N, C-alpha and C positions, 0 to 999 in steps of 0.2 A: 838570656844566658849571661853570666858574669864575664866581664872583660878581663882576661888573664894574660894579656900581651905583656904587661909590665911586672908580672909576679916575680920573675927572676931578678930583675933589677931592684925591686923593692925589698926582696928577701935579702939580697946582699947588703943594701943600705941598712936594713933593720939589724942584721947581725953585727955590722960595724958600729951602729949607734948603741947597741947593747941595752935596749929598752924602748918601750913605747913613748915615754915622755921625751927622751932625747931625740927619737925619730921625728916627733911632731915639732920639736924645737928646731931641728935642722931644716924641716920642710918650710916652716914659716920664716926662718932665717933666709932661705933661698928666695922666697917670695918678696921679702923686704929688700934684699940686695940686688936681685936681678929683674924685678918687675915693679910696677906701680900699684901693687895690690893694696898697700897701706896708705898711699897718698892719692890714689885716684878716686877714692870714694869716702864717704863719711864713716865714722866708727860704727854707727848703727847699721849701715848697709853691709859693712865688712862682717860684723857679727852675725847678721841675719843670713848672709851668704854661707858662712861656716856652719851655722846651726842648721840650715836647710839640708846641707850635705850630711851632717851627723844624723838628723832625723830620718833622712831617706835610708841611709845604711842601717840605722838602728831598727827601722821597720822591717827591712829585708831580713836582718838577723833574727828578729822576733818571729817572723813568719817561718823561716827555716827551722828554728827551734820547735815551734808549734807543730809543724809538719812532721818533724822527726819524732816528737813525743807521740803524736797521733798514730804514726806508722808503728811505733813500738807497742803502743797499747793495742792496736788491731792485731799485730802478730801474736801478742800475748793472749788475747781473747780467742783467736783462731786456734792456738795451741791447746788451750783449755777445752774448746769445743771438740777438737779432734780426739783428745784423750777421753772425754765423756762419751763420744760416739763409739770409740773403740771398746770401751768398757761395756757399753750397752749392747754392741754387737756380740761381744764375748758372752755376756749373760744370756742373750737370745740363743746362741749356739749351744750353750750348756743346757738350757731349758729344753731345746729341741732334742738333744741327745738323751736327756733324762726321760722325756716323753716317749721316745722311740724304744728305750729300754723297758719302760713299763708296759708298752703295747706288746713287745716281744714276750715279756714274762706272762702277761695275761693270755697270749696265744698258746704258750706252752701248757699252762694250767688247763685251758679249754680242751686241748688235744689229749690230755692225760686223764679225762673223766672215764671212770669204769662203769659198766652197765651191770644191772642185776639179772641173775639167771632166774629160771622159773621157780626155784625153791627159795628165792629171796637172798641168796648169797651173791657176792661179787664175782662176775664172770671175767676173770683176767684173761682167759684164753680168747674169749670173744673180743676183748679190747685189743689184744695183740693182733688178732686177725683183721680187725677193723683198721688198725693202723697200717697194716701191710696192704690191705685193699685200697686204702686211700692213696697210697703211693702208686698203685697201678690203675688209677682212674675210677675208684669206687664211687658210686652215687649215693650221696647223703639222703636224697629224696626217697630212693628205694629202701634204704635202711630205716627211715622214719616210718614208712608204710608197713614194713615187716614188724616193727616193734609194737604197732597198734594191735596186731593179731595175737600177741603173747598174752597169756593169762596174768592177772595181777598177782604179785607175790603175797603170801600170807602175812598179815600184820598182827603181831602179838602186842597186847597192851598190858602194862603193869601199873599198879597204883603208885604214884609218886608220894613221897612223904608230904604231909600237910604243909610243912614249912616251906616247901619249894613250889607250891602252887601259886601262880600269879596270873590273874585274869587279864585278858587283853584290854578290857575296859580300864583297868588300873594303869596299865602301861600307857594307854592313850591319854589318860588324865595327867600323868606325870609329864608326857611330852608336851601337852597343851600348856602346862603351867611353867615349863622351862623357858628361860629368857637368855638371850645372848650374853656371854661374859664380857665385861668391860675390862680390857687389859691395857688400856691406854696409859695408865699410870703404874703399870707393873714394873718392878725393879729386878735387875739381874737377868733380863731377857734380852737377847740380841736381835733387834729388828733390822731388816734390810734397809740400807740407806737409800734415800730418794736421790734423783738426779740433781736436784738443787743442792742437797747436802754435799754430794760428791764434787759438784762444780765449785762450791764455796771452799771446800778443803783444798782443791787444786789451786784456787786463787791464793789461799793463804800460804801454800807451799811456795808459789811463785814470789809472793811478797817477802817470804823469809830470805830470799836470795838477794834482795836489795841491800845496798850498803847502809851502814849506820848513819843516822842524820848528823850533819856537821854541827857541832855545838849543841847537840840534842834538840835542835830547832829546825827551821826550814826557811824557804824563800818563796814569796809570791810576787806578782807583778807590781805590788804597791809597797812592800816592806820586807825586811829580813829580820829574823828573830832567833834568839838562843835562849836556853833556860837551864836552871839548876832545879833541884827538888823544891826549893823554897821560893824562888823568884824567877823572873824572866826579863829579858831586855829586848826592846823592839826598836829598830832603826827605820824611820820613814823618810825617804828623800823628799825635799820640797824644792820649788823653783829657785834658781840662783838669785841671790839678792834679797831673799825673804828675811825679814826681821822678826824678832820675838813678838813685837806689838801687832804684827800683821797676822798672827796665828790665832786660831780659835780651837783650843784643845779642851775637851771635856772628858773627865774620868768619873765614872760611878763604880759601884761595887760589881756591876754586871754588864757595863756597856762602855764603848770607846767611840769617840768622835774626834777626828782631826780634819781641819779645813782651813783654807785661806779666807780671811774675813771678806765677805762680799763675793766669794767665789764658790765653786763646787767643793763638796767634801772629798777629801783624799781617802780617808778610811772611816767607815761608819758601820757599826754592827755590835752584836752581843758577844761578850767574852765567852771563851770555852768553859770557864768556871769563874767563881767569884774572886775578887781581889780585896786587899785591905787598902782603902783609898787614902787613909791618913798616913800610911807608910809608903805610898807610891808617889812618884813625881816625874816631871818631864823637863828636858832642856833642849836647846837648839845648838847643835855642834856641827861645824863644817858642812852646812847645807842639809842637815838631817835633823828631824825631830827624834830625840832619843827618849824612849819611855822606860822607866825602871819600875816594874810592877811587882808587888809582894803578894804571893798567893795566899788566899784564905786557908786552903787545905795544903799544908806543906808536906803531904805524904803522897802527892799525885803528880804524875808527869802529864803535861798538856799535849794533846794531839795537834792543836792549832791555837792561834791567838783569838781569832774571830770565827764564830760558827759559820760554816759554809765555805770557808777557805780550805785549800789543800791540807790534808792531814799527814802526819808522819807516823811511822810504826814505833810506838812507845816500847815495844818489846826489845828494841835495839838501842835504846838510850844507854849512854856510858857515863855514869856518875863519876865525878872527880874524887879519887881516893884521898887527895889532900884535904878535902872538905869534910870527910867523915868525922874528924876529930872535933869539928865545930858543932856536931849534932848532939842532942841529949841521948841518954842510954837507949830508950825505946825506939826512937827514930833511927839511930845508928844500927840497931839490931835488925830493924825492918829493911833498911837499905842494903845491909850486908847480905841478908837473905835473898833479896831481889837480885843482887849481883851474882850470888852463888847459883841461883836457879837459872839465870841467864847463861852463865858459863856451862852449866850442865846440859841445858837444852841445846846450845850450839855444838857441844861435843856428842850429842845423841845419847846422853846419860840421863837417868831419872832425876827429877827435881827433889827438893827436900820433902815436899808433900807426898810424892810418889814413893820415896824411900820409906816414909813413915807407914804408908799403907802396906808396902811389902813386908816391913818388920812385923806389923800387926798380923798379917796373913801367916807369916812364918811361925809366930808364937801360937796361933790358933792351930796350925797343922801339927806342930810339935805336941800340943796338948791333946790332940785327937789322932794318935797313930793308927787307930783302927779304921779310920775313914780313908777312902781312896780319892785323891785329888788329881789323879793323872789326866782325867778327861773333863775336869771342871773348868768353867769359863767365868771370869770375874771382870766386872767393869765398874 
């Protein structure tokens, strides 16, 4: 458990220092003035002592962050599973009610069967009496035995028109030749959703609640990146004291590799999409390798820099309005359409494509007033 004995004192010092850097400066000033911290050991030992503490606390912070993210992911997954299970239970209950209603309906039809009298007419009186007898404990077995003793009703035959005569052999032949209909590619038919589809939709709804990515990019354990529609910038921290000549940076149109010469690779993988190598470059600034990459497709938002790394929700990117004037006509029109659709979707309103479909449907309905669309379903 973390030692919280000095939190009150450190909080007061932090507030008076008005910042992390002044706080650290005051701490090391105290060690310099009141202890032999800086004179009792070599600079290497002092630096290693400080870095050991930083690495220790950094590891604890990283673990706490990972545990928090893992807990949030599990809670999110449990929530989705509960919603899916609730929907499944609801469907099962509705199916059971529908089945019970069908059975009750079939029972009513069975009880309402009328019997034939001796002259071949329907004996409604006998049916009424049978119903009353049933209510008073009437035996169906006795009734069946009595029916066997009744004479068969006269059967009159009339010759049907030749056009209506269909032999049973012909019917059997048609049934044998019939094949199941393939409606897998049918359009305009509403099929029930599978559990996987419902779970996927619920996950997408949960993702829609996440905040917009900062700088339209993201952060991994190795780098931070931001992007615009035409390019992106990647900042990769390297060990302190690293010089440009110590770096081994390789850029191709579809792959990135950053490493310290003679050491392990810091970043190595395939780009999310192709870049223009001749227009891309890298520099070393303030202990970070800064990559400036020009996208080959300047009409696409990247979900990540390197395939396999955490992805962002590109539906929530926020293009800079001030940059629209720099785009050509077609590109600017496309970007403005994307921004409009994004605002419409966030407000729960139809996108431009959905509006076009609605307008086309309205024109069709106006052109065919004789048709009833009140119960029609469109998808």
